[in-house]
N, C-alpha and C positions, 0 to 999 in steps of 0.2 A: 623779252617782253614782260612787263610788270603785270602781276595778277591782281585784278580787282582793287578794292580799297583796303587800306591798312586796318587790321583788327588788333586791338590791344588785349590779347589773351593773357592768361596767367602763366608765368614761368615759376616753377616750384622753388628753385634754389634762391630766389630773391625775396621770398616771403619771410616775414618776421618769425613765424612759427616753425620754419623749416629747421630740422636738427643741425646744429652748428658743425658737428664733425663731418656730416655728409656734405654740407655746403663747402667746407674746406677741401674735401676730396674732389668735388666738382670743379672748384676753382683751380686746384692743382692739375686736374686733367686738362683743362683748357690751356694752362701754361705749358704742360708737357707737349700738347699738340703743336703749339707754336714753336717750341724751342728744341724738341728732341726727336720729332718725326723726320727721318732721313728721306724725304721725298722732294723731287725737283719743284713741285708746285709750292711746297712750304717755304723752301729757301728762296724761290723767286718772289713769293708773296712778301716775305720779310724784306727782300731787296727793294721792292717797289714802295713799301711803307717808308723805308729809309729815304728813297729818292724824293717822294712827295714831301716829306717833312723837311728834308734838306732844302728843297726849293723854297718852301715858305720861310725857313730860317734865313736863307740868303736874301730873299725879297724884303723881309721885314727887319733884318739886322738884329734878330733876337739872339741872346747869348745863353739862354737857359730855357728849360721846358718844365711845365707842371702837368702831370697826368692826373686827370680826375676820374673817379669811379674806376680805380686801377684794378681791383680784384686781385688776381695773382700776378699782375704785372704785364701779362701779354707780351707783345714784342718790344715794349719800350726799353727795358734794360739793354737788350741787344742793339736797339736803335741808338741809344745814348752812347754805348761803347763804340759802335761803328762810326758815329759822327763826332765822337770825342767832345760831347757837350753834356752838361749835367741835366738830369731829370729828377724831379721830386714826385714820388708816388703818393697818392692820397685816396681816401675812400670813406664813405659814411660808415662802413664796417671794415676798419683797417685790418689787413692781414700782416700785422707787424712781425710775427715770428717768421713767416714765410719770406717777407721782404728782407729781414736780417740775414737769412740764409743766402738769399740772392746777393746781398751786399758783400758777403764774405767769399763769394765764389768768383773764380775766373777774372776776366778783365773789367767787370762791371763796378768793382769796389770804388774807384775814384770818381765815377760818374753817377752813381746811384744814391739818392737820398730818399727819405720818406718822412711823413708826418704820422706819429703814433696815434694822435687824437682823431676822432671823427671829423671829417671835412664835408660840409654841404656844398655840392657843386653849383648850386643856384646862388650861393652867396659866399664867394671865396674870401674869407676874412683874414687869411695869413698875409700880413702886410708885404713881406718881401716877395711874395708870389703874385702880387697885383701890379708889378711894374710893367711898363709898356714894352720892355725888351724881353718879356717872358712869353713864350708860346704855350697856349693851352692845348692839350690833346685829350681826346676821349677815345680810347681804343676798345672796340667791341662792346660798347655800352649805350650808344644812342637809342637803340631800339627798346631799351628798358623803360623809356620815359614817354609820357603823354605830351601832346603838342604844347600844352600850357607850361610844362616843366622845361621843355626845350627852349621855349620863348624866354623863360627866366634865366637859363644858362646864357643865352645870347645877349640878353639885356645886361647881365652882369659883366659879360666879356666886353661889350661895347662901352660900358661906363668906365672900364679900366683901360680902354683903347689897346687891347691885346688881340693878336691874331689867334685863330682857333682852327683846329683840324679834328674832325671826327673820322674814325676808321671803323668800317664794318666788314666782317669776313663772310658776308652772305647778302642775298638780295631776295626780294619777293618775286620769284620766278620759278618756272619748272626746271630750268637748267641747274638751279641750286637745290630745290626741294626734292626732286625725284632721286638724284644720287644720294643725297643725305638720308632720305627715307630708307633706301636700300642698303647702304653700307656703313652708316655712322655707328650703329649699335654694335655689330660684330667687330668693327675696327677698333672701337674704344675698349671693348673687352680684351681683344688681343694686345692692345697697347699696354694694358695693366699686367697681363701675363708676362710680357717681355720686361717691363719695368721692375716688377717684383722679383723676377728671376735674376736680373742684373744686380739688384740690391743684395741678394744672397751671395752671388759670385764676388762682387766687389768688396763685400765685408768679410769674406772668408767664412761665411756661414753664421756670423754673429747676428745678422738680421733676424734669424730664427729665434733669437732670445729676446727680441723686442716685441712687446705686446701690441704696439702700434702697427707693426708689420702684419701680424695676424688679423687685427681689426680691419686693416686695409684690404687684405686678401679676402676676408669674409664679405666685405661690401662692394668689392670691384669684380671678383672672379667667381667665388662660390655662390653667393646670392648677389648677382650683379645689379645692385640698386643704382650705383653711380653711373654705369654705362646707360642704364635706362633713363635716368634723369637727364643726362647729357643729350641723349637722343630726342626725348620729348621736348626739352627746353630749346634744343637747337632748331627743331621744326617750328616751334612757336616764335623763335627769334626771326626766322625767315619771314613768317607771316606778319611780324610786327615791324619789319624794316621799312624805313621811309623811302619813298620814291623821290626822284629829283624834284618833281612838282610839289609834293607834300612838304619837303624840307624848305624849299624856297617860299612856299606860301606862308610858312611860319616865320622865316627870316625877314620877309619884307614888312611884317606887321610889328617888328621890334622898334623900340624908340631909337631914333637916329640911324635906322638901318641903311639909309641912303649914303651914309658916310663910309660904308663897307662895300667891298667887292665880294660877291657870293658865287660859289660854283659847286657843282656836283658832277662826279664822273665815276665810271666803273671800269675796272681792268680785270681780265680773266687770264689765268696762267694754268695750263694743264687741267682745266676744269675748276680751278680754285677761283672763286669770285671775290673781288675786293671792291668795296664802294667807299669813296672818299667825299666828304663834305667839308668845304673850307670857307672861311671868312677872314678877310684881311682889311685893315684900315686903308682907305684910299689915300694915295700920296697927294700931298698938297701941291697945287700947281704953282 
C-alpha cells in the first residue's frame, strides 16, 4: 500500500555542497550493495532487472543501452555482461575513475563504456546515443527528480523515439520503510567492516599502507558517517518514490505521449522491493 503523497525531501549526497569524498563513498556503498552482498534477495533482484530490460530490448530491437544518472553504475555493468549488450554509463557528476575500475574488472570490459564529461539527462546531446535502437535506462535515480524534471526526461526520450526503463529499489510503503529503518544502518556498517577486512587480506596487508584505506575506515567504521548518510538518504528515497499513478500522471502530459505505451509494476523478492517504470514507442499498425 502506497503511503500518502510523494514528498520531495532533501537527500544529502546529491547536494552541490556535499563533500565529494564522502559522496564517492556513498556511491561506492550503493554499488557494493548491488554487486557484492551474497543474499538471495540481491541476486534475484539483479536477475529480475535483467529480465525486464531483456524483454524491452527484445520488443524494441535495441542493440545498445545508455544509462543516465549512473552514479556508481548500480546493476547495469552486470546487466550488460549478462545480456552481452553494450551499455554506456553517464552522469551529471561522472564517476570516471570508478567506471574505469569497473571497465578493467571481470567480464564487463567488452560491454561497458562511459562518457567522462557531464551529461544532462534532460537533454541527451551525445549524438550516437540518441539513435532509436538505443534503450535509455535510469537505475535507482528517478526519485531524485521533481515531476517537471521527469517530464523533461520523457519529452527528450520521446523526441528521440527511444524506449526507456526506470528501475527503483524501493517504494513508498511500510513494507520497505520499516525494515530499512531497522536494519539498513547496522547492515551498511557491517558491510564496510567486511569489505575493508577483505581488502587487507587480498592485498597481503598492503592496504594498510594506503592512506585512502585509513580514510575510508575512519568515515565508514570508526566514525560511521557514510552508513548514516546511506540510512538517512535511503529513507528519504522511499518517501520520494513515485507511485504508479504519480508517474503515469506525468507521462500522459508529455508531448506526443499517446505515441508510447506506459506501464509501472512492482516485484518483491525475499522482502526486496523493485519498482519498474517503462515506456516504449507504439508499434505502427
